[in-house]
Every structure is written in structure tokens, then in C-alpha cells.
N, C-alpha and C positions, 0 to 999 in steps of 0.2 A: 847686453851691455846696459847697465843701470843708468838712471837719469843723472846721477852724480858723476858718472864716467863720461857721459855725453855732453854735459854742460860746458866744460872747458873748450871743447871743439866748437860748440855753438857760439860761444863768446868770441873765439878767434875768427870764426866765419863772419860774424856780425861786424867786427872791427875792420875787416878787409873789404867789406862791401862799399861800393860807391854811393854817395848820398843821392837821394831821389831828387829829381828836378821839381821845383815848385809847380803846383797845379793851379789852374785858373779858378777852380772852385775849391771849397774847403772840405776836407775829409771829416767824417763823423767817427767818433769812437765806437769800438765794437765790444759787445759783451763777451764775445768769444776770446778777446785778448785782455779783458779787464783784470783777469787774475794772473797775468803773466808779466814777467819783467821784459820779455822780448816778443816782438811781433810774430816770430816764427813758431812759438809754442801755442798750440791750439788746444784748449781744454774742453771744448764742446765739439761734438762730431759735426761733420759737414751739414750745412743747411739743406733742406729739400729744394729741388730746382724751382718749384712753384712758389716758394716763400719770398715775399717782398722784403727788400732790404735797402734802406736809404744809405747810400754810400758817400754822398756829398751834397753840398748846397751852394748856390750862388745868389746874387742879388735878384736874379730873374727866374730861378727855377731850382730843380733838384736832380740829382743823379740817383736812379733807382735801378738796381740789378744791372749796372754798367750802361744804362741808357739815360741820356739827358732829356729832361722834360722841362719845357718852359711854362711859366704861369703857375696858378694855384692847382693843388691836387687834393682829391678826396680818396682816402683809403679805407676799405672795410675788409678786415681780415687780410686776404691776399689778393683782393680786387683793387685795381688802381684806376681812377677816373679823373679826367680833366674836370676842373671845378670853376664856375663862372666868377665868383667874387675876386676883384682885383685890389680891394682895400678893405680894411676892417669894418667900416661902416656898411658895407654891402653884405655882410654876413647876417642873414635873417633866418627865421623859421622856414621860410620857403626855400632858401638855398640849402637847408639841411633836411628837407622833407623826405628824402630817401630813407631816413632812419625810422619813419613811421611804418614802412613795409618790409625792411630788411630783416631776415631771420637767419640764424639766431641773432638776438639783439646783442651788440657789443656791450661789454661791461663798462667801458669807459670811452669817451670821446676826447681825444687830445686835440685842442684847438691851437694851431700855430698862428700867432697874431702878427707875424712879420718880424721886424728887427727888435721890437720892444713888446712887453706884456701890456695888454690893454684891458680895461675893465669891461666885463661882459654885461650887456643889457639884462636887467632882471627878467624881462619877458622871454628873452632867448634862453636864459637859464631854466626858466619854468618849462618851456617847450622841450628842452633836452631832457629834463627830469621826467617829463610825461612819457618819453619814449622808453624809460627804464634804464637810461645810461647815466653815469656820473660824468662830470665835466672837469677837465684840467686845462686851463688856458695859460700857455707859456709862449716864449718867443719861438719862432719857427725852427731854429737850430736845435733847441732842446726838445721840441715836440717831435722832430724826426728821430732823435736819439732815443727818446722814451718809447716811441712806437717800435723801434727796432728791438729794444730790450723786452718789452711786453710780448711782442710777436714771437721772438725767439723762445720765450718761456712757454709758448703754446696758448696764451690767453687770447680770448676774442676781444679785439681792440679795433678802434677806428681812429682815423686822424683826418682833420680838415686843415690844410696847410696853405698859408699865403707865402709867397716868396720872401726870402730874408730881407730883400731890399725895401719892402713895404714898411714905411715908418709911421703910418697912421691909418 
């Protein structure tokens, strides 16, 4: 049966489904569904079991691979660590010193600043450049989504994320 023949059945099925109940945390978009009109169409094969995937966020933490984590997180490839900074001003070269020894070096560090984008201290930028990484500083919601996309593409990526509720 071709996709053109299955599409009307899929549309009928979608119309008959009950609406989902609202969740406490917010879901993040998926690259796997970005090219689809319907959530049920998956254009990319199943992700490996060991691949990290941010699925949601709240004011106090994140949902990764169906597990809720409170507080800040540091992700390197498919390694997930609790991270000490609780506000943007606590992000220093010392808090990111792990990147001086981790190999292979991620090509980019996505810095999740909390609710709003914050200007990154020039000394911190200099330190991150000295490790061989590029820096992208965005709000935490977009940082988690960007991490998902780059990780799904198979790129070596790192993320340092403050919870979305952090405002400065």
C-alpha cells in the first residue's frame, strides 16, 4: 500500500484520537517529526538507546530520555552530568573546566542561559575558544532543542544548561 493510500486512514485515525492532557513541563520539538504534518510519521529511524534526548523542560529542570532531572545539567555527547551553577553569574571557566580534558573535543558548546539570553563574559568566551569549541549562548529551551538536533545528526556536541526558570 502506497503512502497516498495510507494517508487518508492516518488522517481519520488522528481525528478520532482523544486530545492529550496538558503536561506539567513543556515538550520540546523533535527533528524526527519536523518534516512531517503528523506526529505519527517518523522520517528518521529509531534513535539508539544510549543517545540522550531532551524531551521537556520546566522552571526547575529537564526531562531527558523520560527521566526528570532537577537543576542544571552538563551534557557531553551522550554523557549527562549534574552541574553546579544555579544562576548565570556562576558560570565560569572553572565550572566548565571539564572541557579541558574531554576527548574528542565537542565542536560546539550550547550554553542554556535560563529563561533569557545573557551576554557571555569575554574571558569565558576566550576560555571556551581555547578548548577548541565554538560557543552558542541561547535560552535554555532553545539550547535543549538545538542539542537534540545536533546530537541526532551525529555531531559531537556539548550543552551546559541552566533550568528555564532562571532569569538572571
